[in-house]
C-alpha positions as CSV (number, residue, x, y, z in Angstrom):
1,M,22.3,32.9,-33.9
2,T,25.4,32.8,-36.1
3,N,27.8,35.0,-34.2
4,C,28.1,36.0,-30.6
5,P,27.9,39.8,-29.9
6,T,31.7,40.1,-29.3
7,G,32.6,38.2,-32.5
8,R,34.3,35.6,-30.4
9,Q,32.9,32.1,-30.0
10,N,34.3,31.2,-26.7
11,A,33.3,28.4,-24.3
12,A,30.6,30.5,-22.6
13,Y,29.0,31.4,-26.0
14,I,29.1,27.8,-27.2
15,A,27.7,26.4,-24.0
16,G,24.8,28.9,-24.2
17,R,24.2,27.8,-27.8
18,L,24.2,24.1,-26.8
19,L,21.7,24.8,-24.0
20,M,19.4,26.7,-26.4
21,V,19.5,23.9,-29.0
22,W,19.0,21.2,-26.3
23,R,16.0,23.1,-24.7
24,T,14.2,23.7,-28.0
25,G,14.1,19.9,-28.4
26,P,14.2,17.8,-31.4
27,T,13.2,19.8,-34.5
28,A,13.9,19.4,-38.1
29,D,17.3,21.0,-37.9
30,F,18.2,19.8,-34.3
31,Q,21.1,17.6,-35.5
32,K,22.3,20.3,-37.9
33,Q,22.4,22.8,-35.0
34,L,24.4,20.3,-32.9
35,E,26.9,19.7,-35.7
36,Q,27.4,23.5,-36.2
37,T,28.0,23.9,-32.5
38,R,30.4,20.9,-32.5
39,A,32.3,22.6,-35.4
40,M,32.7,25.7,-33.2
41,M,34.5,23.7,-30.5
42,H,37.2,22.6,-32.9
43,R,38.7,26.0,-33.6
44,P,42.1,26.4,-32.1
45,S,42.7,28.7,-29.1
46,N,46.0,30.0,-27.6
47,D,44.3,30.1,-24.1
48,A,44.9,26.9,-22.1
49,G,42.0,27.6,-19.9
50,E,39.7,28.1,-22.8
51,M,40.9,24.8,-24.3
52,E,40.1,23.0,-21.1
53,K,36.6,24.5,-21.1
54,L,36.1,23.4,-24.7
55,E,37.2,19.9,-23.8
56,A,34.5,19.9,-21.0
57,L,32.0,21.1,-23.6
58,Q,32.9,18.2,-25.8
59,G,32.2,15.8,-22.9
60,A,28.9,17.4,-22.2
61,L,27.9,17.3,-25.8
62,D,28.8,13.6,-26.0
63,C,26.6,12.9,-23.0
64,L,23.7,14.8,-24.5
65,E,23.9,13.0,-27.8
66,S,24.2,9.5,-26.3
67,L,21.5,10.3,-23.7
68,P,22.5,8.1,-20.8
69,H,19.8,9.7,-18.6
70,A,21.8,9.5,-15.4
71,R,24.5,11.8,-17.0
72,V,22.3,14.2,-18.9
73,G,21.5,16.3,-15.8
74,A,25.2,16.6,-15.0
75,A,25.9,17.7,-18.6
76,I,23.2,20.3,-18.5
77,R,24.5,21.7,-15.2
78,L,28.0,21.9,-16.7
79,L,26.7,23.8,-19.7
80,E,24.8,26.2,-17.5
81,H,28.0,26.8,-15.4
82,L,30.1,27.4,-18.5
83,A,27.5,29.6,-20.2
84,R,27.6,32.0,-17.3
85,G,31.2,32.8,-18.2
86,K,32.2,33.5,-14.6
87,Y,35.1,31.2,-13.8
């Protein structure tokens, strides 16, 4: 999964990718996939709403990587919400 169907890698696409990587669990390239996803989040956007979503994605990714179990569930719910793309 290198490009989303529309060619844009917006917050919904990136959230979906993060969910996919997280749910497949630790594999040989798990950290590589997370790093590629993190790189997608640092691309500039002129849309203030999109930038806010990307900041929320950054927070969710930080929670997933540090694994404070009390916050992982909240991070997953945020990713699921953002992945739907209906906001």
